[in-house]
N, C-alpha and C positions, 0 to 999 in steps of 0.2 A: 433396435438397431444399434449397429456400431457406431460410435463416436469417437474421434482424435480427443476430446475435451476430457481433460482432469477433473472440471469443475464447472458446472453450469449454475448460475445464479440466476435465479426469475421473480421478479417484481418483489424485492428483500423491502422490507420498511422494519425501522429499527425505532421503537417508541420509548423516550426516556421521561423519567418522572420530574415532572417541574411544577412545581407550586401546586403540590395536591393532585396533579393529574397528566395524565400520559400523551406526550406532546411528539409528533414525528421528527426526528433528528436524521434519519436515513429514509428517503421516499421514493419507492417502486422503482430500485434500483436493479438492473438486468444485466448481465454480461455472461462471457464464456472464457475461459482460459485454455488454449490448446498444450499438450503434451510438449515438456521442453521451452515454453514458450516465457520469454520475461515480460511482465505487463505494471509499467507504471501508474499508481495510482496517486494524482497531483492536486493541489489547490491550496488554500491559505487555510490558516488555523481557524477550526469551528466549522471547516465543510462538511467532516463526517467521514474522513477517510480511515482514521485509527477505529472508529467504531464499526465502519464496514468489515476491517480486518479481524475484528474481535467476532463479528458476527460469523464470518466465514468459520469460525473454531468452536461457535455455539457457547461464547464465552461473554455474553452480554449478562452484566448481573441483576438480578431483581431488585426492583420491581419491575425494571424496565423489561420490556416486553419486544421480541423478533418475528415477524412473519413474513410468509412466502416460501419459495423454496430454494435449498441448496441441495444440489446434485453432484456428488462428488464420487470419483470411480462407480457410478452405479449406484451407491448410496444415497439414499434420502435422508441427511442428517437432520432433518427437522423433526424425523419419526423416531431417532435413534434416543435410548434411555440413557441417562448420565453414566452408566458403567460402559455400556458400549462407547459413549463418545471418549471416555477415559482411556479406552484401549487404544482407541485410533488418535487422540491427539499425541503429538510426540513420535507417534513411530509412523504415521502415514500422512498427518498433516503436523507440521513444526511452525514456531513463530521465533524470530530474533525480536526481542523489545526494545523499546527507544532507551531506557537508563539500564546499561546492563550492570551498574551496581546494586540497582534495588531488584534486579533480579536474581542475586548471587547470596547466598545464605554466607554471612561474615564471619562464622566460626566452622566452618567447614572447609577443608582442603579444596582447591581445583580437582584434583585427581579424583577426591570421593565424588563430587559434584556430577561430574562428567559418567564415572562408573554408576551413580545411582539413576541419570537417565537413561543408560543403556539396559541396567538391570531389571528396571520397572517393566520393559517389552522385550526382554529375553529370559524366561524364567530358567532357573537352573544353571545359569551362568558363572562359571566359577572366578575366584578373585584373580587367578593368574591371567586366564582367558580375558578378563576385564579387562584388566593393568594393559595387557597386551595393544587391546583396542583402545585404550582411553590414550597410550602413548602414539599410536598410530593417528588419534585424531589432532593430538597436538602438534606433531609434526606437521599435518594436510594444512593445519591453520598458520604455520610459519611459527609457533611459537618452540622454544626451546624445553624440551619434555625434561631432560634432567633438573631443570631451575622452576618450571611451572606446575609440577604435577605435586607438591607438598607446599606452595606456597598459597596464602589465603588471598581473598579476591583484595583486600585493603593495600596488598603487597604490590598489586600489577598496576599499569598506566592505563587509561579509558582503552585505550587501541586494544590491551592486551587482553581486558574484560571483553570486549568487546568480540576479539578471537573466540575467547571461551565460550560465549555464548552462542557463537556460532556454529563451533564443534559440538555443543550440546545439541542443538538444532539439528544438526544434519547425521547425528549419530548412529539414528537406525533408518538413515535412507530414505524420507520421506517423499513421497510423491509431488506435495505442494510445501515450498515454504515462503511464508507471509512475514516480510521483512517493514517491520515497522520502525518508519525514522531511525535507521541501524546507524546513521552517520551523524546525526543532528549536534552530538554533543562533542564532535571531534574537530581538529583543525584541518585546514585544507588538504595539506597533503596526507595524513592520517586517512579523510574518507575517500581519497583515491584508491590508497591501499587496500583499505576495507570493501570498496565495491568489486576492485578486481578480485579480491579474494571469493565475495559472493558469486561472482558471475563464472570464475573459474571452478569452483564446487556445484553451481548448478550443473554446468554443462558435464562433467567428469560425473557426477551421480544422476545425471538424465534427469532432473526435477523442472518442475515449473516454478516461476516466484512472482510474487505480487509485493512490489517495492513500492511501501508508501511514503510519500514526502511532499515537501513544501517547494522543494527544488525542481523547478522544471527543466533545466539545463541538465542535472544529473540523471534525473530520470531518461530524458531522452538519449544520454549518452550511452547508460546502459541498458535499455529496455527494447525489445523489439516493439513494443505499442504502448502508447499513453493513452488512459484515461482523465478527464480533466472534471472535477466534482466543483459543485459548488452549491450552498444549501442544502446538502444532503441529496443530490442530484448528480447523474453523470449528466453533462450539460454538451460532452464531445468525446468521442473516441475514434482515433487515428494511428496509423502507423508513425512511429517518432518523427521520421524526417518531413511527413508530410505535415505533420500538427506545427513543426518549427517553421516550417516556408509556406504554409499556407490553411492557417488557422481558420476554422470555418464560424467558429463562435466568437461573438466579441469579449467574453471573458478570457478565451485562449488567447486570442490577439494580445490582448490587454498583459496576460503573463508573459507572452513571447517578448512582447515591447518593453517590459520592464528586466529582462535578462540582460547583464552586464558580459558582454563579449571583450577579447582582446584587440578586435579591430575597432572597437567603437571609438568615435570621435570626443577626447575626453571635454571636450569645450561644450559637447551636448548634454545637458541632464537627461539622466533614466526617466522615461514616463514612470510616472506612480499611478497606482488605480484609484479613484478616489472615492471617499467613503468607507463602510468598514461591511464585512459579511452579516447578514441578519442574524440574530440572536434564537437559539430554538424557542418556536412558537411565535417567533417575530417574524417570520418569513411573509414578504407582500404577495397581493393576488398577480395574478399573471406570472410575467417571466420572473422570478426571482430576483434576477440581476438587474430589471430595468432601473430601480432608483441610481444605479451606479455606470449605466450604460451611455454613451452618447450616442448612439443608433437608434434609441427607444422610440418607439411609435405609440400612438394612442393604443393599436391592439397589445401591445407589450404590458400594459397596464392592467388590461381586462380579461386575457386568454392566455393561458399555457401553453407554450410553444409545443409542436408536435416534435416527436422525434425523425428527423429525415435522412436519410441514407443519401448520402455524398460520394461515395465510390465503394470499390470491390473490398473483399474481406471485411466488411460488416461495419465499414466507416459511417458514424452517423453525427448530427451535430442537433441540439434542440434550441433552435431558434427560428423565429416566422420569417427570417430574412437570411437565410441559409444561401449562399451565392452571389451575396451582393456584398460582400464586405471587401471586396477586391476591385471594384467595380471604380470608376474614375470619379465619380460623385463624394464629394465630403458630407460627412453627416451632417443632419441638421441639428438646430437645438432640441432638447429633449420636449417632448408634447407635453 
């Protein structure tokens, strides 16, 4: 059956090695991304966001293990060999990593590294044609070609290096781009420039994008849809505007309330989320968020919440009390 989804993820679980055993760090995650859609994956450190991004590329290292289904453009990625995956990575699925300096070869020029990314997936391409393509990419990401081509990574600023990584990622015009915290090491002004660049390239090249970030405000501004992740699970999925104005999960609500806005009263302190994200292998029974949740009741301690559809376009939340966060009743003390 024809579908407009570029990727369908079904029951994805990633188990990581911990103290001699495999422990789930990503648990039973399912979602779909439409062609041309920009989706934010948001949560605190340790939620499983980056691991989910790596799993989409089948880059989870051994002895860790991933299970479930990843259907990309009709291909079952879980059944592909390493050789087939190598042909697909960089060409049809690409990734922008968090630290550009660690992703670049320090003894190779920028031009050579981008050319290499093209040549791997374009057998027989000549040096002249390759250079033309590299020059076009450098211009497209806003770098001075004549100055950047022969430079080495240490000669560029953090924002310039991130532009180089983006040029390498879009060089073969992939269908899906995974951006893993691409702005975390940049100042606020450069963050906006890089995000504007990513969104423009996604539109121009007709790509889909997964934007992995801890910054809910940034994800909401640049993504069509946001998925909130906690303790290895997606606890809510909604359109960006809906999530900001009417979050259905207590964790999503806590994230929204912790966002600093320009119109916020400077005399009122931001609300902090008490406690910490549970570590791998230490996820509590019932709802994993219940130790930090002011809405938690006895059922939250004992039973895992179901995924409840709360609106069109597949919006859902995993909470026993979906629909009650916006009632006039104040949360009671925890059970």
